[in-house]
C-alpha positions in Angstrom: 197.4 19.2 134.9 198.8 20.2 131.6 195.9 18.6 129.8 193.4 20.7 131.8 195.3 23.9 130.9 195.2 23.0 127.3 191.5 22.2 127.4 190.7 25.6 129.1 192.9 27.4 126.5 191.2 25.8 123.6 187.7 26.6 124.9 188.8 30.2 125.5 190.0 30.4 121.9 186.8 29.0 120.6 184.7 31.4 122.6 186.9 34.3 121.5 186.5 33.5 117.8 182.8 33.1 118.3 182.5 36.8 119.2 182.7 37.8 115.6 179.0 38.3 114.6 177.3 38.4 111.2 173.8 39.0 109.9 171.9 36.1 108.2 168.5 35.4 106.7 167.3 31.9 107.8 164.3 30.2 106.1 161.9 29.2 108.8 158.8 28.5 106.6 158.9 27.6 102.9 156.8 26.1 100.1 159.4 23.3 100.0 160.1 21.6 103.3 163.6 20.9 102.1 164.3 24.6 102.1 163.6 25.1 105.8 166.8 26.0 107.6 168.6 27.4 104.6 170.9 30.2 105.6 172.1 33.2 103.7 174.9 35.5 104.9 174.2 39.2 104.5 177.7 40.2 103.5 177.1 42.7 100.8 175.6 46.3 100.7 172.3 45.1 99.2 170.7 41.7 99.0 167.7 41.3 96.6 165.0 38.7 97.4 162.9 37.3 94.6 162.2 34.8 91.9 164.6 36.2 89.4 167.9 34.5 88.7 169.4 38.0 89.3 168.3 38.0 92.9 171.0 37.2 95.4 168.5 35.3 97.6 166.4 33.4 95.0 163.0 32.1 96.3 160.4 30.0 94.4 157.0 30.6 95.9 153.5 31.7 94.8 153.0 35.4 95.0 156.7 36.4 95.0 157.8 39.0 92.4 160.9 38.6 90.4 162.6 41.3 92.5 160.4 41.4 95.5 162.4 43.2 98.3 165.9 43.9 99.4 167.9 44.1 102.6 170.3 47.0 102.8 173.3 47.2 105.0 173.5 50.7 106.5 176.8 50.3 108.3 177.6 50.0 112.0 175.7 46.7 112.2 172.4 48.3 111.0 170.1 46.8 108.3 167.0 47.9 106.6 164.2 46.1 104.7 162.8 47.7 101.5 159.9 46.5 99.4 160.7 46.8 95.6 157.2 47.5 94.4 156.2 43.8 94.8 152.7 42.8 93.7 151.7 41.2 97.0 153.7 43.2 99.4 156.5 42.6 102.0 155.6 41.9 105.6 157.7 42.4 108.7 156.4 40.8 111.9 153.0 40.6 110.4 152.7 44.2 109.2 153.0 45.3 105.6 156.0 47.6 105.1 157.7 49.7 102.4 160.8 50.5 104.4 161.7 49.4 107.9 164.7 48.8 110.1 165.6 45.2 110.9 166.4 43.9 114.4 167.7 40.5 115.5 164.8 38.0 115.5 162.5 39.9 113.1 160.4 37.8 110.7 160.0 38.7 107.1 157.2 37.2 105.0 157.3 37.3 101.2 154.9 35.3 99.1 152.3 32.8 100.3 154.6 30.4 102.3 158.0 31.9 102.7 159.0 33.4 106.1 162.6 34.5 106.8 164.2 35.2 110.1 166.7 38.0 110.4 169.3 36.8 112.8 172.6 38.1 114.2 174.8 35.1 114.9 178.3 34.3 116.0 180.4 31.6 114.4 179.4 28.9 116.8 175.7 29.6 116.3 176.2 29.6 112.5 178.0 26.2 112.6 175.2 24.8 114.7 172.5 26.1 112.4 174.3 24.8 109.3 174.7 21.3 110.9 171.0 21.2 111.6 170.2 22.0 108.0 172.8 19.5 106.7 171.4 16.7 108.8 167.9 17.4 107.3 169.0 17.5 103.7 172.0 15.2 103.4 172.5 11.4 103.4 174.5 10.4 106.4 176.7 7.8 104.5 177.5 9.5 101.2 177.0 13.1 102.3 175.0 13.6 99.1 171.6 15.2 99.2 168.9 12.9 100.3 165.8 11.8 98.4 163.4 14.3 100.0 165.6 17.3 99.1 166.1 16.0 95.6 162.5 15.4 94.8 161.4 18.8 96.2 164.2 20.6 94.2 163.3 18.6 91.1 159.7 19.8 91.4 160.7 23.4 91.4 163.2 23.0 88.6 160.7 21.0 86.5 158.1 23.8 86.9 160.7 26.5 86.0 162.0 24.6 82.9 158.5 23.8 81.6 157.5 27.4 82.0 160.6 28.8 80.3 161.0 26.0 77.8 164.5 25.1 79.1 165.9 21.6 78.8 166.2 19.6 82.0 167.7 16.1 82.1 167.6 13.4 84.8 170.0 10.5 85.2 169.0 7.6 87.5 171.7 5.0 88.2 172.4 2.2 90.6 175.1 -0.3 91.5 175.3 -3.5 89.4 175.0 -6.7 91.5 175.0 -4.7 94.7 173.4 -7.5 96.7 176.2 -9.8 95.7 178.7 -7.2 97.0 177.0 -7.2 100.4 176.7 -11.0 100.5 180.3 -11.7 99.5 182.2 -8.9 101.2 179.8 -7.7 103.9 177.7 -4.7 104.5 180.6 -2.4 105.5 182.1 -3.1 102.1 178.8 -2.2 100.5 178.8 1.1 102.4 182.4 1.8 101.3 181.3 1.2 97.6 178.4 3.6 97.9 180.5 6.3 99.5 183.3 5.9 96.9 180.8 6.0 94.0 179.3 9.2 95.4 182.8 10.7 95.5 183.8 9.7 92.0 180.5 10.8 90.4 180.5 14.0 92.4 184.0 14.8 91.1 182.7 14.2 87.5 179.6 16.3 87.3 179.3 20.1 87.3 178.9 22.2 90.5 175.4 23.3 89.4 174.2 19.8 88.9 172.3 18.1 91.8 173.5 14.6 92.8 171.6 12.7 95.5 171.3 9.3 97.0 167.8 8.3 96.0 167.6 5.1 98.1 169.6 2.0 98.9 172.1 1.6 96.0 170.2 4.0 93.7 171.3 7.5 92.9 169.7 10.5 91.0 171.4 13.2 89.1 169.6 16.4 87.9 171.3 18.2 85.0 170.2 21.8 84.6 169.9 23.2 81.1 171.1 20.0 79.6 169.6 18.4 76.5 169.6 14.7 75.9 172.9 14.6 74.0 174.7 16.5 76.8 173.1 14.3 79.4 174.1 11.1 77.6 177.7 12.4 77.5 177.6 13.2 81.2 176.2 9.8 82.1 178.8 8.0 80.1 181.6 10.0 81.9 180.1 9.0 85.2 179.9 5.3 84.1 183.6 5.4 83.0 184.6 7.2 86.2 183.2 4.3 88.3 184.3 1.6 85.9 187.9 2.8 85.9 188.2 3.4 89.6 189.8 1.0 92.1 187.5 -0.2 94.8 189.7 -1.8 97.5 188.1 -2.7 100.9 190.3 -4.0 103.7 192.9 -4.9 101.1 190.4 -6.8 98.9 189.7 -5.4 95.4 186.0 -5.3 94.4 184.8 -5.0 90.8 182.2 -2.3 90.7 180.1 -0.8 87.8 176.9 1.2 87.5 174.0 1.2 85.0 172.3 4.5 84.1 169.1 5.7 82.5 168.6 9.2 81.0 165.4 11.2 80.4 165.0 14.8 79.2 162.3 17.3 79.6 162.0 19.6 76.5 158.9 21.7 76.0 156.0 19.5 77.2 157.4 15.9 76.9 156.3 15.2 80.5 153.4 16.6 82.5 154.8 16.0 86.0 158.2 15.6 87.5 157.2 12.0 88.6 156.8 11.2 84.9 160.4 12.3 84.2 161.6 10.2 87.1 159.7 7.2 85.9 161.1 7.6 82.4 164.7 7.7 83.6 164.1 4.7 85.8 162.6 2.8 82.9 165.8 3.3 80.9 167.9 2.4 83.9 166.3 -1.0 84.1 166.5 -1.4 80.3 170.3 -0.8 80.7 170.5 -3.5 83.3 168.5 -6.0 81.2 170.8 -5.3 78.3 173.9 -6.4 80.2 174.6 -3.7 82.9 177.5 -1.3 83.0 176.0 0.9 80.3 173.8 4.0 79.6 170.4 3.9 78.1 168.0 6.5 76.9 165.3 7.2 74.3 167.9 8.2 71.8 169.8 5.0 72.4 167.0 2.5 72.7 164.2 3.9 70.6 160.6 4.0 71.8 
């Protein structure tokens, strides 16, 4: 009986906390499929939408101005959409607008592909929406971003860095002798190793860097505004972080190391993001052929 009362009380608390509502923009259509489901909480007086790094809600899409539109909080739960003199206009529920009130469920279109839903949600709805987005963009084992999210984000970053002549580095790495780990210690041990590597490397890199599980035992790391020398230093720190860590599964120590390849976009070294990926992958396998547990790159290996 006491268990039933406790259960009812906990549900009541949960529903009570859920009554607190907030306004959000939710991406329901985007140039990049990985961006669909992204949420942005409207918790400031004004939120600028656009391509500029100064925009609070930054969007990369054809036809979007640097500062395209903004959402203004008017108080008392009321919000207003304002176009900021954009080249291609701001559309609300299919109609071009300059200024218009926003209501729950309204759809805002900016650019060629981006549609945002204005939504009033409580905490339970927010948690559910975020869990859907997480499941679509994260790897279930390591909780890192998945390959699809990584490649689509890389495509956008590559275009931006090429256009603005900003350095962008890519590190590809995988686990040395991973098949042997699975064969000797079992697949649960292999899963443990992958999750621990994700945690150790994740603790080593910057918040703004993008770390993903690329597939199997292979990982990818995108380093924004990092030239080759910086990328090499970061890759070496990651290698050491793994090499110096203890990997103990069910009381059994496992020796684990990684090999890494580094490639850097500067000016027009590469025409496509796939070329940058292929270059980093080439140096990864050169590192493995040279003995594993090392970093390789153009500056290290030569042409």
